Each structure stands twice: as structure tokens, then as C-alpha cells.
GUGU-978313 format. One record per residue (C-alpha): x, y, z. Coordinates in pm, whole numbers, plus 50000, padded with zeros to 5 digits. Example, Ala and Ser with C-alpha at 12.3 -4.5 7.8 and 13.67 -1.06 7.14 Angstrom:
BEGIN
512304955050780513674989450714
END
This chain:
BEGIN
511134972248087508174972248323506184940048341503114959448236499604947548174497074964747952494254980248159490954989648007490605025547900488805050648116487555046248471486885008948451486264990748781488874965848894487924929348892486204916149204488224895249446485694873549623487904842849619491574835849677493604814249443496354792549584498714799149295499064820548988498234857248947495064867449126492624892948994493184926549158491034951649332487414956349423484194963649236483744993449470486895012149365487585023349011491085021648869491455059448870490525063849237492485086249471492255088449849494135096950165494775086250523491855089250764492805108251081490615115251388491095152951364489365152051025486345130251116483845158551156484875176950842484655145350633481145138750763479935174050691477305177050421479425200950215482375176850211480325146350119478615164049830481805176749670484465152849795487925153349642488615118749789487285085749656488365065149955490075066750293492645043350444492945033750810495565014651006493864982651114495284981651464493755015451555490304999451529490834966051702488604976851991484944967251965483295001152008483665037252111483905069751920486445057551661484045030751539481055054351543482895078151314484365050751098480955034651047479465068050941482345074750701482065039450560478455046650463479695074250230483145063350115485095032250025487705021050278491155005850257492424987550566496204988050604497764965250865501084973151030501394946751302500704912051160504414904551116504014886850782507794883650751508394869851101509994835851151507424825251409503724817851362501224845651308499484858451620496054842051601494424868651819495764896051593494504877551287491094872651449490844909951522491764917451161489124893551032486474909251255487404943851129487334933050764484004915050811482544945550983483524972050728483984952050407486834973850277487654976849910491314968849981493254951150258497034953350281500054945250497503834949350482506754927550381508274931050728508304916551076507634933351410507124904951660509254876851796508334853052074505534875352200507684906752207506504934751977508744961351829507594996351743508864994451386508634974751063511834954451052513444941150731513204905850596516254886750473515484878750110516174841450087514244811049966513614801150327512144835350405510044833750089508534800750203507654815950541506164847450393504084827550143502804805150420501774835750624500124852750327498194820750249497064818150610495944854450617494014852150290492354819650394491334835050726489954866650567488444848550268489874874150028492994886749859495414909850040498114932949905501694932550034503714964850039507344968149934509484980150229511635010650285515244999350329518135013450527520554984450484520994952650281521704918450430524704899150302522594867550331519944880250089520254862349756516954871249586516374906349447513474923049625511424926749307511824889549231510924880649590507704900849572506784887349229507354851249338505244857149649502394870949437502554841549195502624815349468499894829649689497654849149452498124880449662498494914649505501174940849559500954975249713503584996849544504825023849781506695047349552508165067749837509685035449971511325029949633512865064849643514025060750004515505026149948517275035649627518965065349792519985046350105521265015849916522755036449631520705019449363518455032349085514755037649162513955035448793515735002048763513674989449057510444999248883511644984448555511904950848736508704954348942505704932448863503334961348795500634937548670500214926149031499804961249174496404967149332497174999949509499825027049507501035047449805502525082249774504135097650080506885119950206510245114150370512835133950562516635136250537518855127750835522465139050794523635137251156526195110451066527665131650788525955110050526522375117750429519925089950509516375092350383513765083350646510325070850547508365091050803505125099850619505435134850759505335156450447503995158850094505345135349825508625147949683509295156649320511135123549279508085104649404505785122249159508205115448873508295078148949504525078248983504265092748633506555065048506504445038348676501195052048533502665054248184503595017348198500765002048396497825025748372495775038448666495585021149003493835032349325496285057049477496635068449837498355099749963499815087550294500475112250577500925099450934503135124551117502715162151152499325157450990498165189850824494695203550763492485181450550492575206850268496355201850241495895164350203493175169349946495425191849739497835162549702494925139049632493755162449356497215161049198497125123049198493575122449066494505145748781497355122848679495075092448699492455108348477495045120048229496675086048195493265069248163492875087047830496235075847694497745043847564499935028047831502745002947831505695023747714507795047447922510215071047744513815068747859514945094448115
END
């Protein structure tokens, strides 16, 4: 069964996270975002529409999420727009380049830029990936997988601790999309993530599309993965799309964030909500970005599910 907690009924704010605990389960979330919040990725082509008076008065989005590295510069148009949007909406900052899972030390300049960004915009949520993308000063244009061993767990926990101490707040770590499994891995991914959360006090970002992609590619059960996932530690949920690549004769699912969430993603999202209750949910779309109205249609679907589950008793998921 899911390791479910029992959230308060209705649209109750998450607990504040002004301090970071060195061990044990940390409180999740932000006083600025309610449990049943839904948002989407912030893209430059949508800046003006989001800042229009009509949009702000009747917004279908509770928050927007940005990739941290896109705003590491000190000024310019991106920051002017982001500052104006921040005055009206909550923000989530999602890092993709800190290399939390790397064997070497964290890049102190990168961490300093991240701290400056977080201090400047005071986002409701801050997150990174269980992955690595840098080695010896060389950066790779991808999120590369971590071998799930006790040694890797020690490294990841040390990096999460360092990041939280630098930022002075809790971060969330996202489960990866997988295309292969290492023979050396001897800790199930769900156990690895849960142990990391217990040891560091960080939260988890549950990317449900990543669960679907990984389960297909590794020929495992997405429902079994969720049954073993520490949903009590989840501070945010991501919903995104994927594509199918069958050039090798075997279909591989690619986590490309280039389409709407699939039916399988929505089904797993329903299962998660039934067990854990509402969590701030992001519709993630990074390639072939459509008109803002298309994104908001998906956000409205998520918001409807969040409101519906807020009215129900959670903690039990019927067998499928």
C-alpha cells in the first residue's frame, strides 16, 4: 500500500518550511501555496498574456514554475517579466544543473547563483533532480542516472544537506525517468528516495510521467512503484507528456515534456490523490510549447481533480 499521510480536508495551506532539519521527516510546502494548487511552466512567449489585466483577474493558474538556470543572469528582460509575475503569482524554482547525484563536489558558483535567485524571488517551492550532469568541470546536456548504492546515497545526502544549508530552506528532489538499470544498483529507487528524505529532511517531487516512462522502459509496474513510494514526503507533483521512439524495433518512452499528460499519467495521478490527498501540481511542458490556453486546459483538469479529492476521505486506493 501507499505510505500515505492524512492531509487536512479542504484547501488547507501546507506547513511553512522556514527551517531545515538534519534528520527525520521535514514539514512540506509553503504557507503561500495551498494543497490544492495547480500551475504550469512559465515560458517567455506567454509573459505578456500572463501579465494582462484580464488574465490576472481570472487566472486558471495558482503558480508558475521556472528553470533556475534560465534566470542566473542579474538583469534584463527575463527578470523584469519574472519580477512582475512574482508580484501576482506564487513561483516554484526548479533546478536542472546542480548535479546533486554527481560524485564530485557541488559547483559553488552554481549554488551561489541559486541562492541569489531564491533570495530574490522567495519561491513557494524549490526543487532539483536525482541525477548528475557535471564531472570535473565538464557539463552534459542531460540528466544522467545515479547508481543506487549506499555510497551514492551518502553522496546525495551530503549534497542535499549542503544545498539546504546554503539556501536556508527545504528543497524537493524529483524521481528520475529511467532508460536502463545498473547491475550495481542494490537499493530500490523508492527506498533510496525515502532514505534520502529521512536523512536530510528534504521533500520529494513526484513526477508521475517519469514513473510511467520508467516502468515501460524497465518493464516494471508503475502502480507497484507508487505503492512503495513515500507519498507522505511529497511536496509537489509534476504531470507531463512523453513520446515513443520505436526506431530500434522496440518502443522506448522518452520523457520529452513535449505534449499533454497521457491517459496513463492521469490514471496514476488519480491513484496518488486517492491515497495521499492534494499536493501542489504542475503541468510541465518544455518542448513544442503550445498556446497558453492549451496549458491552462490541462491545469484546469488537474485543479478539478484536486478540488474533488479535497472533499473526499483519502488513504485507500481501490485495486485496479
